[in-house]
N, C-alpha and C positions, 0 to 999 in steps of 0.2 A: 710442297715446296723441302720433302724431307731431305732431297740431292744436298742440303748443306747442313745436312747431320751426319754427323759421328756412324759408323755401327754400334758403338754402346750407347749413342744418343739414341738410337733406333729402336734397341733392346729398352730402354729405359721407357721411353715413350710409348710401348705396346705393353711394357708393364705398367705402367701409370695407366695405361686406357682399361685394360683388365681388372686392375685391383677397381677402379671409379664406376666399371660397371657390376663388380660383381660384389664390391665390401660397401663403395659407396651409396649406389643407385637401391637398393636396400632399406638405408637407414632413410633416403631421400621421400622413399612411398610412408616412410613408415612416420615420420617427425612433417614431413610435409614443409609448408614456410612457416616458420618459427624465427621471432625476436631473441630468442635463447640457442645456446649452445649447448647439444644434447654431451650429457656425460659421454655416451656411448659412440659415440661421433669422435671425441677428443684421442676415446682407447684406441679407435681401430683407426685412426692415422697413425697414432703412436706406435702402435704395435708393428705399423708398416715402415715405422723408422722415419715416416717423412719429415718430423720436424731437427730429424739429425741433421738435416742438406742445411739448418740454419747453424749450426758450430763447427767450426773450425777443426780439421782432424787431429790436433793436439788436445784435444778436452773429447777424443771419443766420438766425434761429428763425422757427418761426410766430406766436410771442407764447403764454404760457401761459396758456389757459383752460380753465375745467373740461367744458364743453358738448363741443367734440371729444375731451377727452381720453377722455371716459363712452362717446361714440362710440364710438371705436376699442374699448374694453375689451369696450363690450357685442359688439359682431362678433365678438374675438377669442377670447374664455373660451368662447364657442358653440362654437369651432374646434378651436380647440389651447391648452391650457392652460400649456402652456412658452411660446408668443406672448404672453399674458396676463401674465406675471407677469414674465417679462422686461422689457415697455413699463411697467409698472407700477412697477417698481424702477427702469427709468430715470428716470421724473419724482420717486419719494420720495426718491432719491438725490441730485438735481439741483436741488430746490426749494430745500433749506436755504441752496445757495449764489445760487440767485435772492434768495432771500430778506434772508439775510444778508449775502452775499460781499460783498466791496470790486470795485472794478473790476480789480485785478490778478488776482484769483481766479478772477473770472465770467470774463476774458479765455484766463485759463492751462485751464479746467476745460470751458465751456461748450460750445466748441463743437462741443471733441473728442466729447462727451457728446451731442448733437444728430446728430453725424456717428455713429455707432454704435464709434466708433474705440477707443473706453473704455465701459465696463457700469459700473454704482454699484449702492448700496446704502445701506440704511436702518440702523446698527446703534443698536437703541434697546432691545430686550429683555433680559432678563438671565433666567440661574436661581430670582432670588428678587424679582424687580422686570418684571410682564408689565403688568395695570394700574396700580397702585401705580408710578405712575416714577419719585415723590421715593426708593422705596427702591434707587435703583440704587447699586450698589457700587463699581463700575470709578472708579478714581481718575482725576485727572489733577494732578500735581505741579507747579507752576512751576518753573524753574528757567531756567539761561543759555542765553540762544538757544531758549527751546520751552518742553515740557511733557514729563512723564515719566508714560508710560500703562500702567496695571496696570490686566488685569480680564480678565469672559469675557462675552460676548455670546451669548444660544442664541438660537435661531429666525430666523434672516436668512436671509431670502431671497436669491439671488442669490449667496451667499454665499461660492462655491467659485470661482466664474467671476468678480467682480468684481473692478475694476481696480481701485477705490476706494470707501470705503468711511465715510459719514460717522456719527460715531461721539461719543457722550453720553457724559459722564464729569461727575463728582461733582468741584465747584471751590469746596471752602467758603470763604464770605466771612462777615468781620464780621458784616455785617447779617442774611446769610441761609447758616446753614450745609448749607443742601441743594441748594446754588446749585449749577447744571448748565451748560458748557460743551461745546460743539459742534465738533469739527476733523474735516480731512478727512482721513485716514490711507490711504496708497498703498499699494498694494500691492508688495511688497518692500522694503517700509523694516524696520528692524532689530526685532526683538520682536513683531512682528507674522504673524500668520497662521492657517489655521485651524485650530482643535484636533481638530474632527472633522464628518463629515457624518452628517446624522440623517435616516433613513429614516422615511416617514410613509408615511401609508395610501393617498395618491395620491401619484406621482413628482413630486419637488420639489426644484428645490436649495437647499437648505437646511443650513442649518453652523451648528454655533459658531465663535465668533473668538477667539481669544484674542491679549492684549496684556501683556507680560513686560519689562518698561522697555522701552519703545515710547518713543523720542524722537521727539518730532512738532514739527518748527519752528514758531516762532511766524505765521509766513505762512500757517498752515496753520488758524489758529485762523478761525473764524466768528465775527462779532463781536466782540463783546466778554468779556472771563471775566464768566459768569452769565446770558449770554445763551440758554441751552440748552434752555432748558425751553420757551422763548417761543416758541424756531423749532424745538423738537421739535411744540407742539400747533398753531402756525402753519402747519406741514408735513401736519399731521395732517387737520386741519382742510380743504384745500384737496381735499385725495387719497382722503379717507372718500368722498364722493357716488360715488369712480368703482367705488370697492366693489360700493356697489349696482348698477351699471352692467352690472358683470362677472357679478354675479347673478343678473341678467336674459338676457345669454347664456345662461348654460349654463339656466337656466330655460325661456328661448325652444326650443334644442333639445330639449330632455327634452320637454318639450310637444308639439312638431311628432310625436316620437318614441310620444310615446302615441298622439295623434289618428289618426296613418298606420297604427300596426300593431291598434287597435281598428276601424279600418272594413276591415281587410283578415281579422284571425282571427274564424273561426266558431265559434262553438259553439251548440248547439241549436237548430244549421238555420238559424243568423243570424248575423250580423259584432257583436259586442260590443258597437258601439257606437251598436244598438238597443237594448240594457235601459238602461232609465234608472238602474242602478247607475253603471256605465259614464257615462252625457249626465252626472249630478250630479260625478261627476269632472271631464269635461271642464269643465264648466261655472265650475266652482269655480279652476281652474287658468286659463285664460283670464280670469277676472276679476283675480283675485289679481295676473297678468303686468300685466293695463293698470293697474292701482290703481298698484303697484310704478315701473311706468315713470311714471307722472304725477309721485309724489313724485322720483324719481331726477330726471327734466328740471327739474322746478320750482326741487331743489335747485340743480341747477348753473347754470340760470340767474340765480338769485339771487345764487350766487357771482360770477357774472361779472358782474353789476350791482352787485356790494356793498351787495347788497340786507340790510334789516331783518331779524335773526333769522337769520342764513344758519346760523350754526353749528346751531341746533337742527334748520334743515331739513336739514342735510348728515346728525346725527344719524338723524331720522326714516326719511329714505330708504336709510340704510346699516339699520339696524335692521330696517326694515321687507321689503327687497325681499333681502336674506338672507335671515331669515326665510321668508317666501311662496315664496323660492325651491328653500330645501330641503323645503317641503311637494309643492312641485309637482313635484320629481323622487322624493318620496318616491312619490306618487299616480300617475306617470310607471308606475317601477317595481311598484307593487301592480298596473295594466292591463297590466303585459305579463306579469304573473304568473310561474310559474317562469324564462322567459325573462330576465327581468328581474335574476332575482339568478347570471345563468350569469357566468362571469368572460369580460371580454373583450367584452362587449355595448353599446351605448354608454351605457344607462341605469345599467348595474353602476359602469360610469369616472365618469361625472355623479354619481352618488349618492358614491361618495367623494372627489371634487371639491369638492363643494360645500358640504362639511361646517366644512370650515378660515375658509369667509367669514365664519360667524357668528362668528367668535372675533379674526379678525387686525384690525390699525388699531383695534382698541375693540372689544370683544364686544359684547355686545347688550343685554346687564345695565349698562355702564356706558354706552351710550346713551343706555338707556330715564333715567339719573341726571342726566345732559347734558341730556335733555328736562325731566326733572321741574324741575331748578335754574331753568334761564331761562324756566321758571314761575312758580317759586315765589322766584325773587330779585329782586323789581323792588318 
């Protein structure tokens, strides 16, 4: 579906592919599956100026555009999950500052985020507030000089490594008792820390963050009190498309592995690629890859052009690409047979890695609701 890409986008995609192959793949081999983010990985990505894609041009960045972010994630995810997650969280944690930060906040944080000197995260989810963001119980009480924050955040990617966490907390207003506000919480602030690290089916720097009477200076409030929901949803609207792109990267690696194995694996006197059952699987996988890529690239183009129905397009892309990628990885495992479920093989790893993408940044079910409401609320 590269027909949807401009010449500049095609060149950039090829540069990302080469970078991932030549720079990231060796680090994947060196560090393997890890819950930590290797410093060498951060330096390598920073040296390639990947984090600059999260910073506006006026602050020395490349400008925040959906298509380049998607093209990077597509290539990184197919090679090394920690690289993709680190890149994605740098975007999720910085975009609220791009979206709602004042000039002082932007100058203070964005250049350091763009250079990789600090890492960010996005602290929205809680034990009792996943898809239902309005159920957030973390509270921010206004006081002299700032806000006192109390609560617990769960499933926070880069939670252990992050230097700042854009955190969403309830700040009830007379006109809206469920109003949320967004705060930039910095590592080292008293009362803020990692409550526990979480072990998942695929290694991931995932943590619970705890806030106990944590004083947040007033200058760390993003936007105005009560702006949190619009900041949270505005950020997810932009980065949701890139989850679909990451899914495509994983699916492409799984498809390539299945095709290569099917050509080499001999049963009943010939390669299994010659059997109709395998051919049908490969045909379905290739078609779903193309369809997913078309939806993701279309959604990214709409996002960058501020086009009509871009939120719907983003939900369609995220929903279809992640679900299709799961099916593609599953069929790749099936084609590999017993080898596919052996610990340590590529497709076994991908099988574990792809599962979370159907959940984070809005489950498949939430995307269906977004799509349906955009169709019916007219």
